[in-house]
C-alpha positions, 0 to 999 in steps of 0.5 A: 885878482878874480876871474870867472867861476871865483878863480883867484890869481895873484899878480905883481903890478911891476908897471904901477898901472893905477888900480882900484878894487872892484875895477877890471884889468888886463893881466899876463895869462898863458901864452897871452892875457886875460882879464880880471876883477881886483879883489886886493891891492897890498903886500899880501902873504908870502906865499902869494909872492911865489905866484905873483913873480912870475905873471904881472898886470898889463893894464886897466880894462878899457871900456871895449875890453869889458864889451869883449869879456861879455861876448866872451862870456856869451860863447861860453854857453854855446862851447858848453853844449858843443862840448857836452855833445862830444862828450855824449857821443864819446861816451865819457864818463864825465861831468862838465861843470863849466867852460871858461874863454880866455880874453884873447882867445888863446886858450879854452878851458873845460872843466869837468868832474869824474869818478875815476881818471878819463882819457879824453885825447880824442875829445881834445882832438874834436874840440880843437878842430872845431873851436882852432884854438888850444884846448884844456881839459882840467879835472877838479874835485867836488870841493872845487865844483862847489867854489866854481858854481858858487851859492849860498849856504845854510848860515845865508851867506855865500859859500867861504870857497866862493869868497875869502878861502885861497885853498882848501885845507883837510877837514876830518870828522875828529874835529866835529867830535871834540866840538861836540858837535852832532854826528849827523852827516847831514849837518856836517857836510856841505853842498858839496857832500864834504865836511863843512870848511868852518869846521876849522875855523875855531878848532884851535880855540876848541882844543885850548879849552879841552886842554883845561877840561877834564875829559868825560868820564873822568874820576874828580873831586868837587866840594870834598865828594867824589864824582864822574864827568858825565859833560862838558860845555866848552863855550862856557868851560864848565864841566857836569859832574854826577855824583854817584851816592846820591844821584845828583849832577852839578855844573862846576868850572875847572877851578873847583875841581881836583882830578888826577891829570894824565890819566883822563879817560880816553874817550872823546867828549860826546854831545849828549842830547838830553840836559843830565838829571838827578837819577842814579845810573843803572850802568846802561847809559851808551853814548851816541852812535858813531857815523863815519864821515868822508875826509875832504 
């Protein structure tokens, strides 16, 4: 089930309500009921049932229910303005992201971001006195903010976190290094400012390929000559070997190489910008600078 801001939930259809993907229905919510759009019907994953067993589907939405949902969305813009005024009056260091009103009007949730923990108890009292209902202020991270707002990524598709991702997983700079991606924070970071979630999608495959290839800097033998690994192509699964004696470089497959396994260079593979040329090494070759990235 999907709600405003691409918020997702899992529900048990105990009452056997006839449902179809894309339709709206009423579900059990915190001290009441809420409305969402059906995005999936089926057995689901085992971990989903921990949430679904505690909440279920009530009924399919009627035209009057859809009209009330539309009115709630219009009221939320007014609630956002009121809350923003109170935040400024209290001089709280927080940025309001969005507002979500529960379908039955029993609760209003305000989502915000802040660099530090914020004491918003007085703000809750102000809002409760105005709206006369239960108020919840929920602090979220920048990745959750991107999920709630949504948008289009550099790939031309909607954000992964706003569509099919159900939970965030840790993304590290090591994943980008082992995939030989350029260490450019602007290209590795998503709109949220954190490393892109898609860095994890093919990471396991790249790890398997790296196990079959020698590391950059490893001494290998190819066609009876000894050389050093200069570059790896993880997609083609090929190795560029540089020969010190002749100053030439050739591209080989792992089957054409022999090396002493277990003693490869511990240095991670780097992404050379220029293709290797047939020249002698002068000992001044340097790796690309390593820039720090933030862990999600």
